[in-house]
Every structure is written in structure tokens, then in C-alpha cells.
LORO-814775 format. One record per residue (C-alpha): z, y, x. Coordinates in nm, 3 decimals, decimal comma. Layout:
<rs>
[r [Z; Y; X]]
...
</rs>
This chain:
<rs>
[r [2,904; 22,882; 3,973]]
[r [2,789; 22,572; 4,158]]
[r [2,599; 22,379; 3,896]]
[r [2,410; 22,130; 4,114]]
[r [2,533; 21,790; 4,230]]
[r [2,388; 21,580; 4,510]]
[r [2,176; 21,602; 4,827]]
[r [1,855; 21,402; 4,776]]
[r [1,912; 21,290; 4,416]]
[r [2,036; 21,603; 4,241]]
[r [2,152; 21,703; 3,895]]
[r [2,164; 22,064; 3,780]]
[r [2,339; 22,114; 3,446]]
[r [2,347; 22,390; 3,188]]
[r [2,504; 22,464; 2,849]]
[r [2,836; 22,518; 2,677]]
[r [3,040; 22,339; 2,414]]
[r [2,944; 22,574; 2,131]]
[r [2,606; 22,691; 2,258]]
[r [2,268; 22,577; 2,132]]
[r [2,249; 22,275; 2,361]]
[r [2,357; 22,116; 2,687]]
[r [2,116; 21,965; 2,933]]
[r [1,999; 21,944; 3,287]]
[r [1,732; 21,880; 3,546]]
[r [1,733; 21,570; 3,766]]
[r [1,538; 21,605; 4,090]]
[r [1,477; 21,343; 4,359]]
[r [1,435; 21,057; 4,114]]
[r [1,216; 20,794; 4,286]]
[r [0,874; 20,755; 4,131]]
[r [0,776; 20,441; 3,944]]
[r [1,118; 20,362; 3,794]]
[r [1,095; 20,227; 3,439]]
[r [1,269; 20,479; 3,216]]
[r [1,448; 20,288; 2,943]]
[r [1,523; 20,559; 2,687]]
[r [1,724; 20,314; 2,477]]
[r [1,955; 20,252; 2,771]]
[r [1,996; 20,626; 2,836]]
[r [2,085; 20,683; 2,470]]
[r [2,329; 20,391; 2,474]]
[r [2,509; 20,549; 2,772]]
[r [2,537; 20,874; 2,577]]
[r [2,664; 20,685; 2,273]]
[r [2,951; 20,548; 2,485]]
[r [3,055; 20,907; 2,563]]
[r [2,984; 21,077; 2,232]]
[r [3,263; 21,211; 2,009]]
[r [3,365; 21,052; 1,682]]
[r [3,303; 20,694; 1,796]]
[r [3,652; 20,569; 1,697]]
[r [3,974; 20,677; 1,529]]
[r [4,140; 20,750; 1,866]]
[r [3,882; 21,009; 1,975]]
[r [3,795; 21,358; 1,855]]
[r [3,659; 21,379; 1,501]]
[r [3,368; 21,603; 1,607]]
[r [3,049; 21,440; 1,481]]
[r [2,749; 21,472; 1,711]]
[r [2,447; 21,243; 1,731]]
[r [2,395; 21,344; 2,096]]
[r [2,025; 21,253; 2,087]]
[r [1,865; 21,309; 2,426]]
[r [1,520; 21,467; 2,460]]
[r [1,336; 21,400; 2,786]]
[r [1,116; 21,701; 2,855]]
[r [0,940; 21,621; 3,183]]
[r [0,907; 21,388; 3,478]]
[r [0,821; 21,075; 3,276]]
[r [0,469; 20,943; 3,211]]
[r [0,388; 20,622; 3,025]]
[r [0,748; 20,507; 3,050]]
[r [0,793; 20,558; 3,426]]
[r [0,934; 20,831; 3,646]]
[r [0,665; 21,037; 3,818]]
[r [0,879; 21,170; 4,101]]
[r [0,874; 21,516; 3,942]]
[r [1,192; 21,680; 3,807]]
[r [1,319; 21,521; 3,486]]
[r [1,431; 21,786; 3,240]]
[r [1,637; 21,687; 2,940]]
[r [1,818; 21,842; 2,644]]
[r [2,090; 21,741; 2,397]]
[r [2,137; 21,981; 2,108]]
[r [2,476; 22,079; 1,966]]
[r [2,477; 22,038; 1,589]]
[r [2,840; 22,016; 1,473]]
[r [3,029; 22,310; 1,621]]
[r [3,325; 22,456; 1,430]]
[r [3,355; 22,777; 1,632]]
[r [3,586; 22,939; 1,376]]
[r [3,855; 22,685; 1,466]]
[r [3,897; 22,865; 1,800]]
[r [3,921; 23,224; 1,677]]
[r [4,300; 23,231; 1,726]]
[r [4,239; 23,158; 2,097]]
[r [4,019; 23,462; 2,159]]
[r [4,298; 23,659; 2,326]]
[r [4,539; 23,374; 2,418]]
[r [4,556; 23,134; 2,713]]
[r [4,619; 22,768; 2,638]]
[r [4,875; 22,621; 2,885]]
[r [4,719; 22,410; 3,166]]
[r [4,369; 22,482; 3,037]]
[r [4,084; 22,662; 3,214]]
[r [4,121; 22,965; 2,984]]
[r [4,319; 23,179; 3,229]]
[r [4,141; 23,073; 3,548]]
[r [3,793; 23,143; 3,402]]
[r [3,917; 23,485; 3,287]]
[r [4,064; 23,554; 3,631]]
[r [3,745; 23,450; 3,811]]
[r [3,473; 23,598; 3,589]]
[r [3,650; 23,867; 3,386]]
[r [3,539; 23,701; 3,060]]
[r [3,531; 23,358; 2,901]]
[r [3,393; 23,168; 2,606]]
[r [3,700; 23,081; 2,399]]
[r [3,502; 22,853; 2,165]]
[r [3,595; 22,504; 2,275]]
[r [3,633; 22,616; 2,635]]
[r [3,265; 22,705; 2,680]]
[r [3,143; 22,581; 3,016]]
[r [3,481; 22,418; 3,095]]
[r [3,451; 22,187; 2,795]]
[r [3,414; 21,814; 2,853]]
[r [3,106; 21,833; 2,629]]
[r [2,916; 21,949; 2,936]]
[r [2,963; 21,597; 3,080]]
[r [2,677; 21,488; 2,854]]
[r [2,445; 21,600; 3,133]]
[r [2,630; 21,381; 3,383]]
[r [2,588; 21,076; 3,160]]
[r [2,212; 21,131; 3,137]]
[r [2,188; 21,181; 3,514]]
[r [2,406; 20,876; 3,568]]
[r [2,193; 20,663; 3,335]]
[r [1,881; 20,756; 3,530]]
[r [2,062; 20,674; 3,855]]
[r [2,168; 20,335; 3,715]]
[r [1,806; 20,255; 3,628]]
[r [1,706; 20,326; 3,989]]
[r [2,002; 20,134; 4,134]]
[r [1,900; 19,823; 3,938]]
[r [1,610; 19,782; 4,181]]
[r [1,856; 19,776; 4,469]]
[r [2,078; 19,520; 4,293]]
[r [2,370; 19,764; 4,260]]
[r [2,583; 19,752; 3,944]]
[r [2,870; 19,972; 3,833]]
[r [3,137; 19,907; 3,572]]
[r [3,446; 20,110; 3,489]]
[r [3,732; 20,041; 3,250]]
[r [4,065; 20,178; 3,132]]
[r [4,343; 20,024; 3,341]]
[r [4,634; 20,241; 3,226]]
[r [4,730; 20,464; 2,932]]
[r [5,067; 20,635; 2,961]]
[r [5,307; 20,374; 3,100]]
[r [5,099; 20,077; 2,977]]
[r [4,896; 19,930; 3,261]]
[r [4,717; 19,606; 3,348]]
[r [4,704; 19,411; 3,675]]
[r [4,543; 19,606; 3,959]]
[r [4,339; 19,302; 4,066]]
[r [4,010; 19,353; 3,881]]
[r [3,890; 19,002; 3,969]]
[r [4,138; 18,862; 3,717]]
[r [3,937; 19,003; 3,428]]
[r [3,600; 18,967; 3,263]]
[r [3,512; 19,335; 3,284]]
[r [3,247; 19,302; 3,013]]
[r [3,536; 19,259; 2,766]]
[r [3,623; 19,627; 2,810]]
[r [3,341; 19,730; 2,575]]
[r [3,484; 19,515; 2,296]]
[r [3,767; 19,754; 2,206]]
[r [3,807; 20,126; 2,144]]
[r [4,019; 20,186; 2,457]]
[r [3,770; 20,014; 2,690]]
[r [4,029; 19,789; 2,854]]
[r [3,935; 19,431; 2,959]]
[r [4,283; 19,299; 2,865]]
[r [4,277; 19,271; 2,484]]
[r [4,655; 19,248; 2,446]]
[r [4,715; 19,556; 2,660]]
[r [4,429; 19,734; 2,483]]
[r [4,602; 19,689; 2,148]]
[r [4,922; 19,843; 2,285]]
[r [4,728; 20,129; 2,444]]
[r [4,551; 20,198; 2,116]]
[r [4,879; 20,206; 1,928]]
[r [5,026; 20,448; 2,182]]
[r [4,726; 20,682; 2,147]]
[r [4,757; 20,670; 1,767]]
[r [5,127; 20,756; 1,791]]
[r [5,068; 21,043; 2,032]]
[r [4,788; 21,179; 1,813]]
[r [5,012; 21,174; 1,505]]
[r [5,267; 21,382; 1,698]]
[r [5,006; 21,643; 1,790]]
[r [5,048; 21,546; 2,154]]
[r [4,825; 21,390; 2,421]]
[r [4,850; 21,119; 2,687]]
[r [4,678; 21,045; 3,019]]
[r [4,607; 20,735; 3,223]]
[r [4,390; 20,570; 3,488]]
[r [4,031; 20,443; 3,500]]
[r [3,930; 20,175; 3,751]]
[r [3,569; 20,146; 3,869]]
[r [3,402; 19,854; 4,049]]
[r [3,069; 19,872; 4,234]]
[r [2,898; 19,542; 4,316]]
[r [2,591; 19,479; 4,529]]
[r [2,620; 19,790; 4,745]]
[r [2,456; 19,719; 5,083]]
[r [2,633; 19,798; 5,410]]
[r [2,546; 20,125; 5,578]]
[r [2,577; 20,389; 5,305]]
[r [2,778; 20,695; 5,401]]
[r [2,799; 20,940; 5,690]]
[r [3,054; 20,889; 5,970]]
[r [3,216; 21,232; 5,975]]
[r [3,201; 21,488; 5,691]]
[r [2,985; 21,283; 5,458]]
[r [3,205; 20,975; 5,425]]
[r [3,114; 20,766; 5,121]]
[r [3,470; 20,750; 4,987]]
[r [3,504; 21,128; 5,028]]
[r [3,184; 21,179; 4,830]]
[r [3,307; 20,946; 4,556]]
[r [3,641; 21,125; 4,551]]
[r [3,473; 21,465; 4,520]]
[r [3,251; 21,336; 4,240]]
[r [3,544; 21,191; 4,045]]
[r [3,766; 21,496; 4,089]]
[r [3,488; 21,713; 3,948]]
[r [3,535; 21,542; 3,609]]
[r [3,739; 21,731; 3,351]]
[r [4,111; 21,636; 3,352]]
[r [4,081; 21,420; 3,669]]
[r [4,393; 21,462; 3,883]]
[r [4,390; 21,184; 4,140]]
[r [4,161; 20,946; 4,331]]
[r [4,230; 20,641; 4,546]]
[r [4,007; 20,359; 4,669]]
[r [4,083; 20,012; 4,797]]
[r [4,456; 19,950; 4,818]]
[r [4,509; 20,326; 4,810]]
[r [4,865; 20,454; 4,815]]
[r [5,006; 20,105; 4,758]]
[r [4,858; 19,995; 5,089]]
[r [5,061; 20,256; 5,276]]
[r [5,371; 20,039; 5,229]]
[r [5,217; 19,741; 5,408]]
[r [5,146; 19,659; 5,772]]
[r [4,820; 19,635; 5,960]]
[r [4,854; 19,259; 5,977]]
[r [4,862; 19,259; 5,596]]
[r [4,595; 19,522; 5,533]]
[r [4,326; 19,437; 5,789]]
[r [4,015; 19,273; 5,642]]
[r [3,922; 18,990; 5,878]]
[r [3,548; 18,939; 5,930]]
[r [3,398; 18,599; 5,847]]
[r [3,056; 18,436; 5,844]]
[r [2,976; 18,362; 5,481]]
[r [2,654; 18,165; 5,457]]
[r [2,497; 18,345; 5,750]]
[r [2,608; 18,686; 5,627]]
[r [2,890; 18,893; 5,778]]
[r [3,160; 18,949; 5,518]]
[r [3,538; 18,998; 5,500]]
[r [3,799; 18,745; 5,396]]
[r [3,983; 19,012; 5,196]]
[r [3,887; 19,355; 5,064]]
[r [4,187; 19,582; 5,103]]
[r [3,945; 19,847; 5,237]]
[r [3,770; 19,875; 4,903]]
[r [3,424; 19,814; 5,044]]
[r [3,425; 20,117; 5,275]]
[r [3,527; 20,135; 5,641]]
[r [3,484; 20,437; 5,864]]
[r [3,336; 20,621; 5,568]]
[r [3,047; 20,372; 5,548]]
[r [2,997; 20,087; 5,299]]
[r [3,051; 19,739; 5,445]]
[r [2,874; 19,535; 5,177]]
[r [3,185; 19,426; 4,986]]
[r [3,279; 19,544; 4,635]]
[r [3,370; 19,911; 4,623]]
[r [3,661; 19,971; 4,390]]
[r [3,859; 20,284; 4,315]]
[r [4,088; 20,443; 4,059]]
[r [4,084; 20,786; 3,896]]
[r [4,392; 20,938; 3,733]]
[r [4,345; 21,160; 3,428]]
[r [4,606; 21,402; 3,300]]
[r [4,695; 21,435; 2,932]]
[r [4,453; 21,667; 2,750]]
[r [4,575; 22,027; 2,780]]
[r [4,499; 22,127; 2,420]]
[r [4,787; 22,025; 2,193]]
[r [4,792; 22,047; 1,813]]
[r [5,147; 22,179; 1,824]]
[r [5,311; 22,509; 1,907]]
[r [5,342; 22,605; 2,273]]
[r [5,467; 22,913; 2,452]]
[r [5,201; 23,121; 2,630]]
[r [5,088; 23,478; 2,697]]
[r [4,798; 23,685; 2,567]]
[r [4,536; 23,860; 2,781]]
[r [4,767; 24,159; 2,820]]
[r [5,048; 23,939; 2,951]]
[r [5,260; 23,961; 2,636]]
[r [5,464; 23,649; 2,569]]
[r [5,369; 23,473; 2,247]]
[r [5,294; 23,123; 2,120]]
[r [4,982; 22,929; 2,037]]
[r [4,901; 22,637; 1,811]]
[r [4,553; 22,505; 1,875]]
[r [4,325; 22,404; 1,592]]
[r [4,000; 22,212; 1,595]]
[r [3,906; 21,859; 1,691]]
[r [4,034; 21,725; 2,021]]
[r [4,083; 21,394; 2,199]]
[r [4,446; 21,276; 2,217]]
[r [4,342; 21,076; 2,528]]
[r [4,028; 21,124; 2,737]]
[r [4,026; 20,775; 2,889]]
[r [3,798; 20,588; 2,644]]
[r [3,524; 20,851; 2,662]]
[r [3,572; 20,918; 3,033]]
[r [3,483; 20,560; 3,132]]
[r [3,103; 20,617; 3,110]]
[r [3,144; 20,952; 3,290]]
[r [3,318; 20,782; 3,584]]
[r [3,034; 20,529; 3,596]]
[r [2,777; 20,808; 3,583]]
[r [2,930; 21,002; 3,872]]
[r [2,958; 20,682; 4,078]]
[r [2,593; 20,596; 4,006]]
[r [2,464; 20,938; 4,107]]
[r [2,673; 20,938; 4,425]]
[r [2,557; 20,593; 4,530]]
[r [2,189; 20,659; 4,455]]
[r [2,211; 20,988; 4,644]]
[r [2,359; 20,815; 4,949]]
[r [2,118; 20,524; 4,918]]
[r [1,823; 20,764; 4,929]]
[r [1,987; 20,965; 5,207]]
[r [2,026; 20,648; 5,414]]
[r [1,657; 20,564; 5,368]]
[r [1,560; 20,919; 5,466]]
[r [1,770; 20,901; 5,782]]
[r [1,624; 20,564; 5,884]]
[r [1,267; 20,673; 5,815]]
[r [1,328; 20,988; 6,022]]
</rs>
């Protein structure tokens, strides 16, 4: 397994859904950064289960323990080890899945690759492992603050309910005021009702998360195989249930013409900028100093609380009805994970750029 993310700023994760704990080691964290433990915990609280009636009912405090790399409230430059203990597993809920493969889940592919799997909540394939990403992302956000870089993500679509693609129309801070994490309160109410309906039917629903990065300086990214948008895409597609990634105008821009899509350069108060931002803040794989914005599509959760046809480990056709506590829609809890992966990617490339220039 590849369990390490990043080049200069790295995160190595460990743990399973129903193991003793999940955690990780962050290496490459710049020294002297103020480590706000309250902020790190708040980021975990945004991801934790049981936070609203439209998420899984699993109850976990998700209290983070920092084990190393911090002295008198600041990063030392040494690896930062951390741990979050699992305290509310109901492993017996998964016993009927021991010999069955849930449709569209990682059950079969893990079995095919390793010859065994942890059927309790998906083991290593569980979204619970993303706890480690949120801690790593929170640390990255603390470092990015010094560079004036901010990151905010929000739910822009659930099922067929979507809001305007122009993020500048909204006060993005409003997204944290509702359970769906959508900055449009009217749309959020309809999204929430849809998730409630789907949950009552034992079904699931997917959607889209939009992320906006402000304050990113020009020059981040490598011109060939280390393009910044490619790194962001790889980071986002590593998140559980992520199925699609586009930045800037994305696929919609393919219908236009160059005269419509080109971002004309202007002098804005002595600084080179662009009159428009169809490029999404990245040109030639390198940041141009404008807002970076992108969208991530998430599929409906694979585990349904209704009967589905499947096969057992011997290939015999049968059916399965999952039990346990599951999210009917991953979007609300995936928002902080998208932010975390964006933060770690940008800090990694920020540090890489400094290393290249110093070299």
C-alpha cells in the first residue's frame, strides 16, 4: 500500500475503521508555526460522525492527541505524530458481510489484491481513515496562514439540486451555518430534505463540492509532470467516493471559443492580473496568482440499507442487506476533507517552490 502523501510536506497515515485508532505522522512541517490545537480539533469536529441528523449515527468524540513535533505551542520541524482513538465501533453489525461483497464497494477489490480484507466497516477502505487527512490538512492550513493563503470548500450540488457555479455570488462563510454546508440557504434546505428522503428509503445520494483557494502566489507547480492542477486532481480523487475533478471552467469551457475563454492580462494597481479567471488560477500547470477554484464529484455511498444482489467469496449468487450506521450522503462531511487535501497539496508545492529557488 502507498500510505504517504506529498513530496516535501508529507503525511503518512495508519489505522482502520474498527481498529484501536487511526493516526499519522506529518513530516516537513516548517519549524516555528504556532500549533493551535483548538483549530485542529475544530477541523476534526467538522468531519466527525453524528454531527447532524443527515449523517451517520456513529458517535465518536474524535479527540486528537499530538504525540511529537510540538514544543511550547510551536512546531519544532521534527515529525508530528498524532492519534485519534476509535471508541464507538459496532463490529457485530458487519458480521453478515464477512463472506459477501457489497456492490460498488472496495470489498471485492481488496480481496482480489491482498487475498484478505477487514469486513468490519471496510477496514482500511473506510472513510474513517480520512481523520488523518483532516489533521494533516489543519496543520497545513496553520502554515499557509503565514503565506496569506486561505481555502474554503462548500457543497454546491446534491443529487439534481445545484447552486450557481459562480462562487463570487455567495458569502462562502454561510456554508457553515447549515448541516449540508451550502452557502445558499434556500438550496441547502432542499438538499437537506432530499438527503432525509433518501435516507428514509435506505438509499444514498451523491453530489459536488466546490473549493476556492485565495491568496495563492504565482509560480507554484511544475511545468511538465508536476502540474499544480494535476496534483490537486490526484489529491481529490484519492478521497473516498470521489469520481470526478475539474478546475476553472472545466468541461463547460470546452463548449466555448478561445476568444471567450482566454484570460486577458491587465495591470491592477501595479500588479499583473487577469481580467477574467476562466483558467481557475492555473496556467501551464503553474499558479498565476488568481483564485484557484475547482469541483469534485462524489458518487452515492455504496453501502445501502436495502437488499441488493451480489455474490459471496466463492462466487455464488446471493443477496445482501447491509446493517450498521452509514452516511446517506458524504457531501457534508467531505467538505473539510476536500479543504484538507487542498491545503496539504498547496503547502507541499509552496515548500517545493522555495526549495527549487534556494537550490
